ZAMARGU-4260 file (C-alpha; in steps of 0.2 Angstrom, whole numbers, plus 5000, padded with zeros to 4 digits):
<rodrens>
0) 5000/5000/5000 | 5007/5017/4995 | 5002/5034/5002 | 4998/5049/4991 | 5014/5058/4998
5) 5030/5050/4993 | 5046/5058/5000 | 5064/5054/5004 | 5072/5050/5020 | 5083/5065/5017
10) 5067/5076/5018 | 5063/5069/5036 | 5081/5072/5041 | 5078/5091/5038 | 5072/5099/5054
15) 5063/5113/5045 | 5051/5100/5037 | 5039/5101/5052 | 5024/5101/5040 | 5027/5082/5038
20) 5023/5078/5056 | 5007/5068/5057 | 5006/5065/5038 | 5005/5048/5030 | 5020/5046/5019
25) 5029/5033/5008 | 5048/5032/5009 | 5061/5020/5002 | 5076/5014/5013 | 5088/5001/5017
30) 5086/4992/5034 | 5102/4994/5043 | 5099/4984/5058 | 5087/4971/5066 | 5074/4972/5080
35) 5075/4955/5089 | 5067/4960/5106 | 5053/4971/5109 | 5055/4987/5119 | 5041/4994/5130
40) 5033/5003/5116 | 5036/4990/5102 | 5049/4987/5089 | 5062/4999/5082 | 5069/4997/5064
45) 5083/5008/5058 | 5082/5013/5040 | 5095/5023/5030 | 5095/5030/5012 | 5110/5029/5000
50) 5117/5045/5008 | 5117/5039/5026 | 5102/5049/5031 | 5091/5039/5043 | 5074/5036/5051
55) 5067/5025/5064 | 5052/5014/5058 | 5042/5009/5074 | 5029/4996/5075 | 5018/4989/5090
60) 5021/4971/5084 | 5035/4963/5075 | 5036/4964/5056 | 5043/4948/5050 | 5045/4954/5032
65) 5058/4966/5037 | 5075/4958/5034 | 5091/4968/5038 | 5102/4971/5023 | 5087/4974/5010
70) 5079/4989/5002 | 5060/4992/5006 | 5046/5005/5002 | 5037/5009/5018 | 5021/5018/5021
75) 5017/5025/5038 | 5013/5040/5049 | 5026/5053/5053 | 5027/5055/5072 | 5019/5071/5079
80) 5034/5075/5089 | 5049/5066/5082 | 5050/5070/5063 | 5062/5056/5060 | 5051/5042/5067
85) 5039/5033/5055 | 5025/5023/5063 | 5019/5007/5053 | 5004/4996/5058 | 5007/4980/5048
90) 5017/4971/5035 | 5004/4976/5022 | 5013/4993/5023 | 5029/4986/5018 | 5036/4981/5001
95) 5053/4974/4997 | 5061/4983/4982 | 5075/4979/4970 | 5077/4997/4965 | 5093/4998/4975
100) 5105/4983/4977 | 5121/4990/4985 | 5123/4993/5003 | 5123/5012/5006 | 5140/5019/5012
105) 5139/5023/5031 | 5148/5038/5037 | 5158/5033/5053 | 5158/5051/5061 | 5143/5062/5064
110) 5143/5079/5073 | 5129/5081/5086 | 5125/5088/5103 | 5119/5081/5119 | 5101/5083/5124
115) 5100/5072/5139 | 5111/5060/5149 | 5100/5045/5153 | 5113/5035/5163 | 5131/5031/5164
120) 5132/5024/5146 | 5116/5031/5137 | 5113/5048/5130 | 5100/5056/5119 | 5105/5068/5105
125) 5098/5084/5099 | 5102/5080/5081 | 5098/5062/5075 | 5111/5050/5069 | 5106/5037/5057
130) 5088/5040/5061 | 5089/5039/5080 | 5093/5051/5095 | 5097/5037/5107 | 5115/5032/5109
135) 5122/5017/5119 | 5140/5019/5122 | 5147/5004/5113 | 5158/4991/5122 | 5156/4997/5140
140) 5144/4994/5154 | 5140/5005/5168 | 5129/5001/5184 | 5110/5000/5181 | 5099/5015/5187
145) 5083/5005/5183 | 5083/4988/5177 | 5066/4979/5179 | 5063/4991/5193 | 5079/4989/5202
150) 5094/5000/5204 | 5113/4996/5208 | 5112/5011/5219 | 5127/5022/5223 | 5138/5018/5208
155) 5124/5019/5196 | 5120/5036/5202 | 5138/5041/5202 | 5141/5035/5184 | 5126/5045/5179
160) 5132/5061/5189 | 5150/5060/5182 | 5144/5058/5164 | 5132/5073/5166 | 5147/5083/5171
165) 5157/5077/5156 | 5142/5080/5144 | 5131/5094/5150 | 5116/5098/5139 | 5120/5106/5123
170) 5138/5099/5123 | 5145/5096/5105 | 5150/5078/5102 | 5156/5067/5088 | 5147/5051/5087
175) 5158/5037/5080 | 5149/5021/5074 | 5156/5004/5069 | 5152/4991/5056 | 5137/4984/5066
180) 5130/5001/5072 | 5113/4995/5080 | 5110/4983/5094 | 5095/4971/5096 | 5085/4985/5104
185) 5087/4997/5089 | 5099/5008/5099 | 5114/5016/5090 | 5130/5009/5097 | 5144/5022/5096
190) 5160/5029/5104 | 5156/5047/5110 | 5170/5059/5108 | 5172/5077/5115 | 5187/5087/5109
195) 5195/5070/5104 | 5193/5062/5121 | 5185/5045/5120 | 5172/5046/5133 | 5169/5027/5133
200) 5186/5024/5138 | 5186/5039/5150 | 5172/5030/5160 | 5182/5015/5162 | 5197/5025/5167
205) 5187/5033/5181 | 5182/5016/5187 | 5163/5019/5183 | 5162/5007/5169 | 5168/4990/5163
210) 5173/4984/5146 | 5158/4975/5138 | 5163/4969/5121 | 5150/4959/5111 | 5156/4951/5095
215) 5159/4957/5082 | 5161/4975/5089 | 5179/4973/5095 | 5187/4990/5091 | 5199/4997/5105
220) 5199/4980/5114 | 5216/4981/5121 | 5215/4999/5125 | 5199/4997/5136 | 5207/4981/5144
225) 5222/4991/5149 | 5211/5005/5156 | 5201/4993/5167 | 5217/4985/5174 | 5223/5003/5178
230) 5207/5007/5187 | 5207/4991/5197 | 5225/4993/5202 | 5221/5011/5208 | 5205/5006/5217
235) 5195/5018/5208 | 5176/5018/5208 | 5169/5000/5207 | 5186/4994/5212 | 5187/5003/5228
240) 5192/4990/5241 | 5182/4999/5254 | 5166/5000/5244 | 5167/4987/5230 | 5151/4984/5219
245) 5141/4968/5223 | 5139/4964/5205 | 5146/4970/5188 | 5132/4978/5178 | 5130/4963/5166
250) 5131/4951/5180 | 5117/4961/5189 | 5106/4960/5173 | 5108/4941/5170 | 5105/4937/5188
255) 5089/4946/5187 | 5085/4936/5171 | 5089/4919/5179 | 5107/4917/5174 | 5120/4921/5161
260) 5116/4917/5143 | 5131/4923/5133 | 5146/4912/5129 | 5162/4921/5134 | 5179/4920/5125
265) 5197/4924/5130 | 5203/4937/5117 | 5221/4931/5118 | 5220/4912/5120 | 5205/4911/5108
270) 5196/4899/5120 | 5178/4901/5125 | 5168/4894/5139 | 5149/4891/5143 | 5139/4906/5150
275) 5139/4899/5168 | 5159/4900/5168 | 5160/4918/5162 | 5170/4923/5178 | 5185/4911/5173
280) 5189/4923/5159 | 5199/4939/5166 | 5188/4955/5164 | 5201/4963/5153 | 5201/4948/5140
285) 5182/4945/5140 | 5173/4944/5123 | 5154/4940/5124 | 5145/4930/5110 | 5127/4930/5108
290) 5127/4911/5104 | 5140/4897/5102 | 5140/4898/5083 | 5147/4915/5084 | 5161/4910/5095
295) 5166/4895/5083 | 5164/4906/5068 | 5176/4919/5076 | 5189/4905/5077 | 5187/4902/5096
300) 5189/4884/5103 | 5179/4878/5118 | 5187/4874/5134 | 5182/4856/5139 | 5179/4851/5157
305) 5193/4841/5165 | 5190/4822/5168
</rodrens>
């Protein structure tokens, strides 16, 4: 199904196009990431055009016909508030197209500014990047302020407080994305830089974040590993021997969910262990895999139990 108004994603990226809000439109785009798990308000699908302009397609139910890495024509309603969000009701509003065949080039660096610090590793932007304003700091993890209604307390609040000091509202930043820029929740994964300072690494240096590398995003692995070792040796933040954190952030989450579910590899030895043995891999060498096949495909070998 098509609407009477066909526009380009680039048009939605222009903030002065306020007259499009609330309109039903049809756009063509490339699905840059997947939405495997629902958020509280549905599913988010990141679309970009051949110039890297982006929108976020949102649906209350999962849209099985949306397959990452393909081009589509989509009909939906432009959000009343967020111009770069398109609301779609069903698969009948989606049509795969062969008009474009190549993967669009994605710029790696985007200028933007901070609208809000959500917690120690998540911010909202004033200017959308690849169709979204929500950025999750890639490859780090800070204590949870609110996960299933629970908080990790002091260090969660301290990580948020210090990031707010580093990134006040309106602060200009560079958003640096990798080859796999979206996670399963539709959030943009990125390094956030301010005047050439890598703030992902800075949070580790301050002892308020831990490395959290999920394959295949492994940029800066050794650098972050060295940073967490320095923070531990200095007793900073989470590593303060007089006030150690009870659970690492990802440990806190998987304990709430009933146990670990990711395989964990040793970056140097290229061995991996079952999820329940994650602590046997030193923190500075941990690589997390969403499933065992990813670990095997990456060239890791399983550590077998001793007789």
